[in-house]
C-alpha positions as CSV (number, residue, x, y, z in Angstrom):
1,X,33.4,-45.6,-54.3
2,X,36.4,-45.4,-52.0
3,X,37.3,-42.2,-50.2
4,X,40.7,-42.1,-51.8
5,X,39.2,-42.0,-55.3
6,X,36.9,-39.1,-54.3
7,X,40.0,-37.2,-53.0
8,X,41.9,-37.8,-56.2
9,X,39.1,-36.4,-58.3
10,X,38.7,-33.4,-56.1
11,X,42.5,-32.8,-56.1
12,X,42.6,-32.9,-59.9
13,X,39.9,-30.3,-60.1
14,X,41.5,-28.1,-57.5
15,X,44.9,-28.2,-59.3
16,X,43.3,-27.5,-62.6
17,X,41.5,-24.5,-61.3
18,X,44.7,-23.2,-59.6
19,X,46.3,-23.3,-63.0
20,X,43.3,-21.4,-64.5
21,X,42.7,-24.2,-67.0
22,X,39.5,-25.4,-68.5
23,X,38.7,-29.1,-68.6
24,X,39.1,-28.9,-72.4
25,X,42.6,-27.4,-72.0
26,X,43.8,-30.0,-69.5
27,X,42.3,-32.8,-71.4
28,X,44.2,-31.8,-74.6
29,X,47.5,-31.5,-72.6
30,X,47.1,-35.0,-71.2
31,X,45.7,-36.7,-74.3
32,X,42.2,-37.6,-73.2
33,X,38.8,-36.2,-74.1
34,X,37.0,-33.7,-71.9
35,X,34.3,-36.2,-70.9
36,X,37.0,-38.5,-69.6
37,X,38.5,-35.7,-67.5
38,X,35.1,-34.8,-66.2
39,X,34.7,-38.4,-65.1
40,X,38.0,-38.4,-63.3
41,X,37.1,-35.1,-61.5
42,X,33.7,-36.5,-60.4
43,X,35.3,-39.8,-59.3
44,X,33.2,-41.8,-61.8
45,X,36.4,-43.2,-63.4
46,X,40.0,-43.6,-62.1
47,X,42.8,-42.4,-64.3
48,X,45.5,-44.9,-65.0
49,X,49.1,-44.3,-63.8
50,X,50.2,-42.9,-67.2
51,X,47.5,-40.3,-67.2
52,X,48.3,-39.5,-63.6
53,X,51.9,-39.0,-64.5
54,X,51.0,-36.6,-67.4
55,X,48.7,-34.6,-65.0
56,X,51.5,-34.4,-62.4
57,X,53.8,-33.0,-65.1
58,X,51.2,-30.4,-66.3
59,X,50.5,-29.3,-62.7
60,X,54.3,-29.4,-61.8
61,X,53.6,-31.6,-58.7
62,X,54.7,-35.0,-57.6
63,X,52.4,-38.0,-57.9
64,X,52.1,-38.0,-54.1
65,X,50.9,-34.4,-54.2
66,X,48.6,-35.1,-57.0
67,X,46.8,-37.8,-55.2
68,X,46.9,-36.0,-51.8
69,X,49.2,-38.6,-50.2
70,X,50.6,-37.5,-46.9
71,X,53.5,-39.0,-45.0
C-alpha cells in the first residue's frame, strides 16, 4: 500500500468527521454502500475519480484538498 493511498483514506475520514457525518450518511450521499466507504477510509480500496469528485462536492473542498495534495 502506498503512502498516498493511506493519506487519502485518513483524509476522507477526517473530513467526514469534521462534517459530523456517519459512514452511512456519506455513503448515501456519494452513491456507495457503507462497507465500500469503510474500505476507502481504511485504505483497503481506492475510490475512483468519480467518487472522489462526489466526495469533494459533499465536503465542499477541491480534489487537491481532498487528497491532501500540497503545492
